[in-house]
PDB file with one MODEL, atoms N, CA, C and O in Angstrom:
MODEL        1
ATOM      1  N   MET A   1    -193.782  59.218 -65.185  1.00  0.00           N
ATOM      2  CA  MET A   1    -192.424  58.732 -65.224  1.00  0.00           C
ATOM      3  C   MET A   1    -192.247  57.716 -64.100  1.00  0.00           C
ATOM      4  O   MET A   1    -192.830  57.854 -63.024  1.00  0.00           O
ATOM      5  N   PHE A   2    -191.449  56.713 -64.359  1.00  0.00           N
ATOM      6  CA  PHE A   2    -191.119  55.673 -63.391  1.00  0.00           C
ATOM      7  C   PHE A   2    -189.608  55.581 -63.298  1.00  0.00           C
ATOM      8  O   PHE A   2    -188.926  55.507 -64.320  1.00  0.00           O
ATOM      9  N   VAL A   3    -189.069  55.584 -62.066  1.00  0.00           N
ATOM     10  CA  VAL A   3    -187.625  55.502 -61.848  1.00  0.00           C
ATOM     11  C   VAL A   3    -187.339  54.366 -60.875  1.00  0.00           C
ATOM     12  O   VAL A   3    -187.980  54.258 -59.830  1.00  0.00           O
ATOM     13  N   ASN A   4    -186.377  53.523 -61.224  1.00  0.00           N
ATOM     14  CA  ASN A   4    -185.916  52.472 -60.328  1.00  0.00           C
ATOM     15  C   ASN A   4    -184.397  52.554 -60.301  1.00  0.00           C
ATOM     16  O   ASN A   4    -183.735  52.174 -61.267  1.00  0.00           O
ATOM     17  N   PHE A   5    -183.839  53.050 -59.192  1.00  0.00           N
ATOM     18  CA  PHE A   5    -182.402  53.240 -59.096  1.00  0.00           C
ATOM     19  C   PHE A   5    -181.634  51.929 -59.031  1.00  0.00           C
ATOM     20  O   PHE A   5    -180.525  51.835 -59.557  1.00  0.00           O
ATOM     21  N   GLU A   6    -182.210  50.914 -58.389  1.00  0.00           N
ATOM     22  CA  GLU A   6    -181.531  49.618 -58.280  1.00  0.00           C
ATOM     23  C   GLU A   6    -181.289  48.985 -59.647  1.00  0.00           C
ATOM     24  O   GLU A   6    -180.215  48.441 -59.903  1.00  0.00           O
ATOM     25  N   GLN A   7    -182.281  49.057 -60.516  1.00  0.00           N
ATOM     26  CA  GLN A   7    -182.171  48.481 -61.852  1.00  0.00           C
ATOM     27  C   GLN A   7    -181.685  49.493 -62.884  1.00  0.00           C
ATOM     28  O   GLN A   7    -181.490  49.154 -64.051  1.00  0.00           O
ATOM     29  N   ARG A   8    -181.493  50.726 -62.451  1.00  0.00           N
ATOM     30  CA  ARG A   8    -181.001  51.805 -63.320  1.00  0.00           C
ATOM     31  C   ARG A   8    -181.921  52.020 -64.522  1.00  0.00           C
ATOM     32  O   ARG A   8    -181.489  52.043 -65.674  1.00  0.00           O
ATOM     33  N   VAL A   9    -183.219  52.177 -64.201  1.00  0.00           N
ATOM     34  CA  VAL A   9    -184.241  52.328 -65.234  1.00  0.00           C
ATOM     35  C   VAL A   9    -185.039  53.606 -65.008  1.00  0.00           C
ATOM     36  O   VAL A   9    -185.456  53.910 -63.890  1.00  0.00           O
ATOM     37  N   VAL A  10    -185.239  54.337 -66.081  1.00  0.00           N
ATOM     38  CA  VAL A  10    -186.167  55.465 -66.087  1.00  0.00           C
ATOM     39  C   VAL A  10    -187.123  55.203 -67.242  1.00  0.00           C
ATOM     40  O   VAL A  10    -186.689  55.037 -68.382  1.00  0.00           O
ATOM     41  N   ALA A  11    -188.416  55.165 -66.956  1.00  0.00           N
ATOM     42  CA  ALA A  11    -189.430  54.954 -67.994  1.00  0.00           C
ATOM     43  C   ALA A  11    -190.294  56.210 -68.077  1.00  0.00           C
ATOM     44  O   ALA A  11    -190.720  56.757 -67.060  1.00  0.00           O
ATOM     45  N   VAL A  12    -190.538  56.648 -69.288  1.00  0.00           N
ATOM     46  CA  VAL A  12    -191.310  57.862 -69.523  1.00  0.00           C
ATOM     47  C   VAL A  12    -192.496  57.513 -70.411  1.00  0.00           C
ATOM     48  O   VAL A  12    -192.333  56.856 -71.439  1.00  0.00           O
ATOM     49  N   ALA A  13    -193.682  57.949 -70.020  1.00  0.00           N
ATOM     50  CA  ALA A  13    -194.882  57.734 -70.834  1.00  0.00           C
ATOM     51  C   ALA A  13    -195.213  59.021 -71.580  1.00  0.00           C
ATOM     52  O   ALA A  13    -195.154  60.116 -71.021  1.00  0.00           O
ATOM     53  N   LEU A  14    -195.556  58.867 -72.831  1.00  0.00           N
ATOM     54  CA  LEU A  14    -195.957  60.002 -73.646  1.00  0.00           C
ATOM     55  C   LEU A  14    -197.465  59.978 -73.847  1.00  0.00           C
ATOM     56  O   LEU A  14    -198.100  58.926 -73.763  1.00  0.00           O
ATOM     57  N   LYS A  15    -198.021  61.135 -74.110  1.00  0.00           N
ATOM     58  CA  LYS A  15    -199.441  61.209 -74.423  1.00  0.00           C
ATOM     59  C   LYS A  15    -199.690  60.554 -75.783  1.00  0.00           C
ATOM     60  O   LYS A  15    -198.803  60.507 -76.636  1.00  0.00           O
ATOM     61  N   VAL A  16    -200.892  60.059 -75.965  1.00  0.00           N
ATOM     62  CA  VAL A  16    -201.265  59.417 -77.225  1.00  0.00           C
ATOM     63  C   VAL A  16    -201.020  60.391 -78.384  1.00  0.00           C
ATOM     64  O   VAL A  16    -201.439  61.548 -78.346  1.00  0.00           O
ATOM     65  N   GLY A  17    -200.336  59.893 -79.404  1.00  0.00           N
ATOM     66  CA  GLY A  17    -200.061  60.705 -80.577  1.00  0.00           C
ATOM     67  C   GLY A  17    -198.846  61.607 -80.441  1.00  0.00           C
ATOM     68  O   GLY A  17    -198.486  62.306 -81.389  1.00  0.00           O
ATOM     69  N   GLN A  18    -198.211  61.604 -79.282  1.00  0.00           N
ATOM     70  CA  GLN A  18    -197.036  62.440 -79.056  1.00  0.00           C
ATOM     71  C   GLN A  18    -195.765  61.622 -79.247  1.00  0.00           C
ATOM     72  O   GLN A  18    -195.774  60.400 -79.098  1.00  0.00           O
ATOM     73  N   ASP A  19    -194.686  62.298 -79.574  1.00  0.00           N
ATOM     74  CA  ASP A  19    -193.393  61.658 -79.702  1.00  0.00           C
ATOM     75  C   ASP A  19    -192.330  62.651 -79.258  1.00  0.00           C
ATOM     76  O   ASP A  19    -192.573  63.858 -79.252  1.00  0.00           O
ATOM     77  N   ILE A  20    -191.174  62.164 -78.891  1.00  0.00           N
ATOM     78  CA  ILE A  20    -190.046  63.004 -78.534  1.00  0.00           C
ATOM     79  C   ILE A  20    -188.810  62.369 -79.154  1.00  0.00           C
ATOM     80  O   ILE A  20    -188.577  61.172 -78.983  1.00  0.00           O
ATOM     81  N   PRO A  21    -188.027  63.144 -79.859  1.00  0.00           N
ATOM     82  CA  PRO A  21    -186.802  62.583 -80.447  1.00  0.00           C
ATOM     83  C   PRO A  21    -185.848  62.100 -79.350  1.00  0.00           C
ATOM     84  O   PRO A  21    -185.816  62.656 -78.252  1.00  0.00           O
ATOM     85  N   ASP A  22    -185.078  61.065 -79.662  1.00  0.00           N
ATOM     86  CA  ASP A  22    -184.132  60.536 -78.684  1.00  0.00           C
ATOM     87  C   ASP A  22    -183.195  61.618 -78.158  1.00  0.00           C
ATOM     88  O   ASP A  22    -182.901  61.649 -76.963  1.00  0.00           O
ATOM     89  N   ALA A  23    -182.727  62.495 -79.022  1.00  0.00           N
ATOM     90  CA  ALA A  23    -181.793  63.549 -78.599  1.00  0.00           C
ATOM     91  C   ALA A  23    -182.431  64.466 -77.560  1.00  0.00           C
ATOM     92  O   ALA A  23    -181.781  64.847 -76.587  1.00  0.00           O
ATOM     93  N   ALA A  24    -183.699  64.821 -77.758  1.00  0.00           N
ATOM     94  CA  ALA A  24    -184.394  65.693 -76.811  1.00  0.00           C
ATOM     95  C   ALA A  24    -184.646  64.970 -75.488  1.00  0.00           C
ATOM     96  O   ALA A  24    -184.528  65.570 -74.419  1.00  0.00           O
ATOM     97  N   LEU A  25    -184.992  63.692 -75.558  1.00  0.00           N
ATOM     98  CA  LEU A  25    -185.203  62.897 -74.348  1.00  0.00           C
ATOM     99  C   LEU A  25    -183.893  62.749 -73.580  1.00  0.00           C
ATOM    100  O   LEU A  25    -183.858  62.909 -72.360  1.00  0.00           O
ATOM    101  N   ARG A  26    -182.822  62.443 -74.300  1.00  0.00           N
ATOM    102  CA  ARG A  26    -181.501  62.315 -73.688  1.00  0.00           C
ATOM    103  C   ARG A  26    -181.114  63.622 -72.995  1.00  0.00           C
ATOM    104  O   ARG A  26    -180.611  63.605 -71.871  1.00  0.00           O
ATOM    105  N   GLN A  27    -181.346  64.751 -73.663  1.00  0.00           N
ATOM    106  CA  GLN A  27    -180.990  66.053 -73.092  1.00  0.00           C
ATOM    107  C   GLN A  27    -181.818  66.344 -71.835  1.00  0.00           C
ATOM    108  O   GLN A  27    -181.279  66.832 -70.842  1.00  0.00           O
ATOM    109  N   ALA A  28    -183.112  66.050 -71.871  1.00  0.00           N
ATOM    110  CA  ALA A  28    -183.976  66.294 -70.712  1.00  0.00           C
ATOM    111  C   ALA A  28    -183.540  65.452 -69.516  1.00  0.00           C
ATOM    112  O   ALA A  28    -183.506  65.943 -68.388  1.00  0.00           O
ATOM    113  N   LEU A  29    -183.208  64.189 -69.762  1.00  0.00           N
ATOM    114  CA  LEU A  29    -182.758  63.318 -68.673  1.00  0.00           C
ATOM    115  C   LEU A  29    -181.389  63.755 -68.145  1.00  0.00           C
ATOM    116  O   LEU A  29    -181.162  63.755 -66.935  1.00  0.00           O
ATOM    117  N   THR A  30    -180.489  64.123 -69.039  1.00  0.00           N
ATOM    118  CA  THR A  30    -179.166  64.600 -68.634  1.00  0.00           C
ATOM    119  C   THR A  30    -179.290  65.887 -67.826  1.00  0.00           C
ATOM    120  O   THR A  30    -178.617  66.056 -66.809  1.00  0.00           O
ATOM    121  N   ASP A  31    -180.151  66.792 -68.280  1.00  0.00           N
ATOM    122  CA  ASP A  31    -180.376  68.051 -67.556  1.00  0.00           C
ATOM    123  C   ASP A  31    -180.958  67.802 -66.165  1.00  0.00           C
ATOM    124  O   ASP A  31    -180.793  68.623 -65.262  1.00  0.00           O
ATOM    125  N   SER A  32    -181.643  66.658 -65.996  1.00  0.00           N
ATOM    126  CA  SER A  32    -182.239  66.306 -64.704  1.00  0.00           C
ATOM    127  C   SER A  32    -181.266  65.533 -63.806  1.00  0.00           C
ATOM    128  O   SER A  32    -181.622  65.123 -62.701  1.00  0.00           O
ATOM    129  N   GLY A  33    -180.033  65.339 -64.294  1.00  0.00           N
ATOM    130  CA  GLY A  33    -179.021  64.694 -63.472  1.00  0.00           C
ATOM    131  C   GLY A  33    -178.821  63.214 -63.723  1.00  0.00           C
ATOM    132  O   GLY A  33    -178.050  62.568 -63.014  1.00  0.00           O
ATOM    133  N   TYR A  34    -179.500  62.663 -64.716  1.00  0.00           N
ATOM    134  CA  TYR A  34    -179.356  61.245 -65.031  1.00  0.00           C
ATOM    135  C   TYR A  34    -178.277  61.049 -66.091  1.00  0.00           C
ATOM    136  O   TYR A  34    -178.056  61.926 -66.926  1.00  0.00           O
ATOM    137  N   SER A  35    -177.612  59.908 -66.058  1.00  0.00           N
ATOM    138  CA  SER A  35    -176.695  59.510 -67.120  1.00  0.00           C
ATOM    139  C   SER A  35    -177.450  58.536 -68.015  1.00  0.00           C
ATOM    140  O   SER A  35    -177.984  57.537 -67.533  1.00  0.00           O
ATOM    141  N   VAL A  36    -177.498  58.814 -69.290  1.00  0.00           N
ATOM    142  CA  VAL A  36    -178.243  57.972 -70.226  1.00  0.00           C
ATOM    143  C   VAL A  36    -177.274  57.028 -70.925  1.00  0.00           C
ATOM    144  O   VAL A  36    -176.324  57.467 -71.573  1.00  0.00           O
ATOM    145  N   VAL A  37    -177.521  55.727 -70.787  1.00  0.00           N
ATOM    146  CA  VAL A  37    -176.697  54.727 -71.437  1.00  0.00           C
ATOM    147  C   VAL A  37    -177.350  54.305 -72.749  1.00  0.00           C
ATOM    148  O   VAL A  37    -176.690  54.212 -73.783  1.00  0.00           O
ATOM    149  N   THR A  38    -178.652  54.053 -72.690  1.00  0.00           N
ATOM    150  CA  THR A  38    -179.376  53.640 -73.886  1.00  0.00           C
ATOM    151  C   THR A  38    -180.836  54.081 -73.767  1.00  0.00           C
ATOM    152  O   THR A  38    -181.354  54.282 -72.669  1.00  0.00           O
ATOM    153  N   ILE A  39    -181.467  54.223 -74.898  1.00  0.00           N
ATOM    154  CA  ILE A  39    -182.900  54.527 -74.950  1.00  0.00           C
ATOM    155  C   ILE A  39    -183.575  53.388 -75.691  1.00  0.00           C
ATOM    156  O   ILE A  39    -183.199  53.057 -76.816  1.00  0.00           O
ATOM    157  N   LYS A  40    -184.579  52.787 -75.050  1.00  0.00           N
ATOM    158  CA  LYS A  40    -185.346  51.706 -75.675  1.00  0.00           C
ATOM    159  C   LYS A  40    -186.807  52.134 -75.703  1.00  0.00           C
ATOM    160  O   LYS A  40    -187.366  52.550 -74.689  1.00  0.00           O
ATOM    161  N   ARG A  41    -187.399  52.029 -76.845  1.00  0.00           N
ATOM    162  CA  ARG A  41    -188.821  52.366 -76.995  1.00  0.00           C
ATOM    163  C   ARG A  41    -189.661  51.100 -76.832  1.00  0.00           C
ATOM    164  O   ARG A  41    -189.259  50.014 -77.248  1.00  0.00           O
ATOM    165  N   SER A  42    -190.831  51.264 -76.219  1.00  0.00           N
ATOM    166  CA  SER A  42    -191.693  50.116 -75.948  1.00  0.00           C
ATOM    167  C   SER A  42    -193.151  50.542 -75.998  1.00  0.00           C
ATOM    168  O   SER A  42    -193.471  51.711 -75.780  1.00  0.00           O
ATOM    169  N   GLU A  43    -194.010  49.617 -76.278  1.00  0.00           N
ATOM    170  CA  GLU A  43    -195.449  49.859 -76.239  1.00  0.00           C
ATOM    171  C   GLU A  43    -196.011  49.577 -74.848  1.00  0.00           C
ATOM    172  O   GLU A  43    -197.203  49.774 -74.612  1.00  0.00           O
ATOM    173  N   SER A  44    -195.167  49.120 -73.927  1.00  0.00           N
ATOM    174  CA  SER A  44    -195.601  48.783 -72.569  1.00  0.00           C
ATOM    175  C   SER A  44    -196.038  50.036 -71.809  1.00  0.00           C
ATOM    176  O   SER A  44    -195.494  51.123 -72.005  1.00  0.00           O
ATOM    177  N   THR A  45    -197.029  49.857 -70.942  1.00  0.00           N
ATOM    178  CA  THR A  45    -197.452  50.960 -70.077  1.00  0.00           C
ATOM    179  C   THR A  45    -196.463  51.082 -68.917  1.00  0.00           C
ATOM    180  O   THR A  45    -195.660  50.180 -68.678  1.00  0.00           O
ATOM    181  N   LEU A  46    -196.529  52.201 -68.202  1.00  0.00           N
ATOM    182  CA  LEU A  46    -195.661  52.362 -67.036  1.00  0.00           C
ATOM    183  C   LEU A  46    -195.939  51.277 -66.001  1.00  0.00           C
ATOM    184  O   LEU A  46    -195.015  50.772 -65.363  1.00  0.00           O
ATOM    185  N   GLU A  47    -197.209  50.917 -65.835  1.00  0.00           N
ATOM    186  CA  GLU A  47    -197.552  49.863 -64.879  1.00  0.00           C
ATOM    187  C   GLU A  47    -196.926  48.530 -65.293  1.00  0.00           C
ATOM    188  O   GLU A  47    -196.429  47.793 -64.441  1.00  0.00           O
ATOM    189  N   GLU A  48    -196.946  48.218 -66.574  1.00  0.00           N
ATOM    190  CA  GLU A  48    -196.318  46.980 -67.054  1.00  0.00           C
ATOM    191  C   GLU A  48    -194.806  47.006 -66.808  1.00  0.00           C
ATOM    192  O   GLU A  48    -194.217  45.988 -66.443  1.00  0.00           O
ATOM    193  N   VAL A  49    -194.195  48.151 -67.005  1.00  0.00           N
ATOM    194  CA  VAL A  49    -192.757  48.293 -66.745  1.00  0.00           C
ATOM    195  C   VAL A  49    -192.487  48.092 -65.256  1.00  0.00           C
ATOM    196  O   VAL A  49    -191.570  47.362 -64.880  1.00  0.00           O
ATOM    197  N   ARG A  50    -193.287  48.738 -64.412  1.00  0.00           N
ATOM    198  CA  ARG A  50    -193.135  48.574 -62.949  1.00  0.00           C
ATOM    199  C   ARG A  50    -193.218  47.098 -62.549  1.00  0.00           C
ATOM    200  O   ARG A  50    -192.381  46.602 -61.794  1.00  0.00           O
ATOM    201  N   LEU A  51    -194.221  46.414 -63.056  1.00  0.00           N
ATOM    202  CA  LEU A  51    -194.414  44.991 -62.711  1.00  0.00           C
ATOM    203  C   LEU A  51    -193.238  44.150 -63.185  1.00  0.00           C
ATOM    204  O   LEU A  51    -192.777  43.267 -62.462  1.00  0.00           O
ATOM    205  N   HIS A  52    -192.753  44.414 -64.379  1.00  0.00           N
ATOM    206  CA  HIS A  52    -191.624  43.666 -64.916  1.00  0.00           C
ATOM    207  C   HIS A  52    -190.376  43.901 -64.052  1.00  0.00           C
ATOM    208  O   HIS A  52    -189.687  42.946 -63.693  1.00  0.00           O
ATOM    209  N   ILE A  53    -190.089  45.134 -63.725  1.00  0.00           N
ATOM    210  CA  ILE A  53    -188.925  45.465 -62.892  1.00  0.00           C
ATOM    211  C   ILE A  53    -189.059  44.802 -61.524  1.00  0.00           C
ATOM    212  O   ILE A  53    -188.084  44.280 -60.983  1.00  0.00           O
ATOM    213  N   LYS A  54    -190.263  44.826 -60.972  1.00  0.00           N
ATOM    214  CA  LYS A  54    -190.500  44.204 -59.669  1.00  0.00           C
ATOM    215  C   LYS A  54    -190.217  42.703 -59.716  1.00  0.00           C
ATOM    216  O   LYS A  54    -189.706  42.136 -58.750  1.00  0.00           O
ATOM    217  N   GLN A  55    -190.548  42.060 -60.839  1.00  0.00           N
ATOM    218  CA  GLN A  55    -190.339  40.610 -60.975  1.00  0.00           C
ATOM    219  C   GLN A  55    -188.866  40.253 -61.112  1.00  0.00           C
ATOM    220  O   GLN A  55    -188.446  39.193 -60.647  1.00  0.00           O
ATOM    221  N   VAL A  56    -188.072  41.119 -61.744  1.00  0.00           N
ATOM    222  CA  VAL A  56    -186.658  40.805 -61.969  1.00  0.00           C
ATOM    223  C   VAL A  56    -185.754  41.315 -60.852  1.00  0.00           C
ATOM    224  O   VAL A  56    -184.568  40.985 -60.828  1.00  0.00           O
ATOM    225  N   THR A  57    -186.286  42.110 -59.931  1.00  0.00           N
ATOM    226  CA  THR A  57    -185.500  42.622 -58.816  1.00  0.00           C
ATOM    227  C   THR A  57    -185.516  41.611 -57.675  1.00  0.00           C
ATOM    228  O   THR A  57    -186.579  41.261 -57.164  1.00  0.00           O
ATOM    229  N   PRO A  58    -184.324  41.141 -57.276  1.00  0.00           N
ATOM    230  CA  PRO A  58    -184.276  40.145 -56.187  1.00  0.00           C
ATOM    231  C   PRO A  58    -184.693  40.722 -54.845  1.00  0.00           C
ATOM    232  O   PRO A  58    -184.702  40.008 -53.842  1.00  0.00           O
TER     233      PRO A  58
ENDMDL
END
């Protein structure tokens, strides 16, 4: 998992062949104290997400 509070991003990586319904993901994040605004699915790795966030953060 990758969290960036400044950009308000939480990225979660799943194991190959695994999936989690949006409702279950939303519930897990809410139970962990996060407020979920939107869920976006991506093929990007956590490292790619980290690099992208780093580039857009001033």
